[in-house]
N, C-alpha and C positions, 0 to 999 in steps of 0.2 A: 575193091570190095572183097569180102570173104564170107563163107557160109560154114556153119557147123552142120555136119551131116549125120551125126549120131546124137541121140538124146542123152542128156546129162544123167549119169548114174548107170548107164548101160554097161554090161560086161562085154568086152571086145577081145579079139584075138590078134596075134601078130599079123601084120600086113593089111589090116583093115584101115580104110581111109576114114579119118575122123573129121577133118575140116579141109576146106579148099580156099585158096586165096592167101593174101599176105596180111590180112587183118589180125590173124591169130599166130601165136608163136609156139613152137614145140617146147615141151617141158619134160619132166620125168616120164620115162616109159614111152616116149614118142620120138619121131625124127621127121625131118622135112625132105621131101623128094619133089623137086620142081615147085609147084604151088600146092602140093598136097601135104598134110600132116598125117602121118601113119603110125599106128600102134606098133611097138616093138615087143610087147609082152602080152600075156593073158592077164586081164585085170579090169578094173572099173574106170570108165572114162569120166573125167570131170573137167569143167571149164571154170577157171578162176581168173576173172578179168579177161585179159587177152591170152592167157596161158592155157594150152590144151595139155592135159596130163593124164596118165594112166597109172593107177595104183595097182601093183601086182597082187594077185590072189594069195600068193605065198612068197616068202623070201627070207633069207637069213638076216639077222640083225647086224647092222654095220655101225659100230660105235662112233659117236660124234661129240665134239666138245659141247658142253652145256646140256647134254642129255641127262635126264633123271633116270637112274637105274636102280633095280632092286636086286640084291645079291646076298650070298651067304659067306660068312667069315670061315675060311678054311685053314688059316694059319696066323699065328701071332708071333712077330719077330721083334727084334730090338729097335728096328727103324720104322715099324708100321704094321699093317695088316694086309693079308692077301684075301681077295674076294672073288668068289665064283659068280660070274654074271652070265653063265651059259655060253661062253665062247671057247675056242680052242685053247686060249691062254687066259690065265687069271689076271684080274686087275689088281691094283694096289691102292691102299690109303696110306700116304706118307704120314709120318708122325706129326708134321706141322699142320696137316689138314684133318687130323683125327677128331678135333673138337673146337668149338668156338672159344673154349677156355684154354688157357695155357697148360700144356702138358710138360712137366719138368723132366729133365734127363734122369734116367734111372727109374722112372715110374713103372709100375706094373701095368702093362698095356691091356692085360686081360680084365682089369678093373673097368675099362671103357667098353671094349668089345671082345668077347671070347669066341672060341671056335664053336660054330653052330648057330651063332646069332644071325638074324636077318636084319639087313640095313637098307635104307634108301639113301642114296648119295648122288652127287652131281659130278659128271665127268668133266675134268678140267684140262686134261691133256691126252692126246692120242698121238704117239710117236711110232706108229706101226702096230702090227697085231700083238706084239709081245709087251708093249709098254703102254698101259692105259692107267691114268691116275684118276682117282676119285677123291672128292673133298666132302667133308661133313660140315663145312663152314658156311652153309647157305640155308635160307629158310626152308623148312620141311624136311631137311636131312636129319635122320635120327635112327636109332635102333627101333625095330618094330617088335612089339611085345604082344604075344597071343595072336588071335585072329587066324585066318587061313590064307594060304598062298596058292594061287592058281596060275596056270600057264595059258597064254593066248597067242595067236599069230602076231608076230611083230608088225606085219603090214597092216593089221587091223586096229592097232593101238590108236591111230588118229580117229577112227570111227567110234571106238569105245570112249575116248575123251570127248569127242564131239566138237562142233564149231564153237570156239571160245569157251570150251569146257561144258557145253550144254548137256551132253548125254550123261556124263559121269555125275554132274550136279543133280540131274533128275533122279538118278539111281540113289545117290547119297541121301537126298531129301525124302525120297519115296520110301526108304527103309530105315532112315536114321543111322546109317552106317558110316564108319570112317573108312575111306578107300584111298589107296595110293596106287598109281599106275606107273610102271617102269617102261621106258622105251624099249627095253630088252625083252618084252613079252611076259612080264611078271605083274600080277595084280594082287595086292594085299587087301583083304577085307576084314574088318573087325566090328563087332557089335556085341554088347553084353547080352542082348536078346538073340540067342542062337538061331531062332526061327527067322528073324529078320536078316541075320547075317547070311543064312542059307538062301533067302529070297534075293538078296543083293547079288550073291554068287550066281544064281540062276539067271538073273537079269544081265550080268556081265557076259556070261557064257552065251546067252541069246544074241547079244550084239556081236560077239565074236563069230558065232556060227552063221548068222544071217546078215553080216555086215553090208552086203551088197544088195540087200532086198529093198525095194521101194516101200515107203510107208513104215519103215522100221521104227522111227521115233514114236509114232502114234501107237504102234503095237507094244513097245516097251512101256509106254505110259499106261496103257490099258492093263498090262500084266502087273504093274506095280500097284494099280488101283484095284486089282483083283477082279477085273472084268473079263 
């Protein structure tokens, strides 16, 4: 038998015992010592099935394959584009991954993306910190035109998206805005109605700032309804 000793959603500190017994398994941000599962970081405790995990309050973005990221084009070469995704080294979009359409040899690549453009793309390869490949050949990948770009804590992106996309869907529907969330802590928000765009921005920032607060979903709902 096993017992959870900490309420789900509680902020915990390193060394705090979260669960006891063998019914639960240590996951991200935790470790086992004898029959105890213990937090290794400061963060929010969650139980997912049999997994006990702690999401850190803060942390650097670690790129992973299949992550959707938002970045800025900083260079256009003959073989592709260099993209700043807020890491020590820039990522790249190879020529073959620049568009769902065929890009012929000798094409002017600035016709597709030029320096300063903001794009959302999918990481397809991580071969160390210096080699990160992004592809534009997937649904949702495109150049982002207009709107506003804000920064959020990368560790709070899952809360901003919500379970099965519930939080971001509520903000989108509540403001009529187009919103893209990058795993690298970038959120793009666009709406022809700038007041609604601003309201969506405030809602996203509220989730970011209060990510570990109980009852946050209801608070955001009330905010969007103007209550």
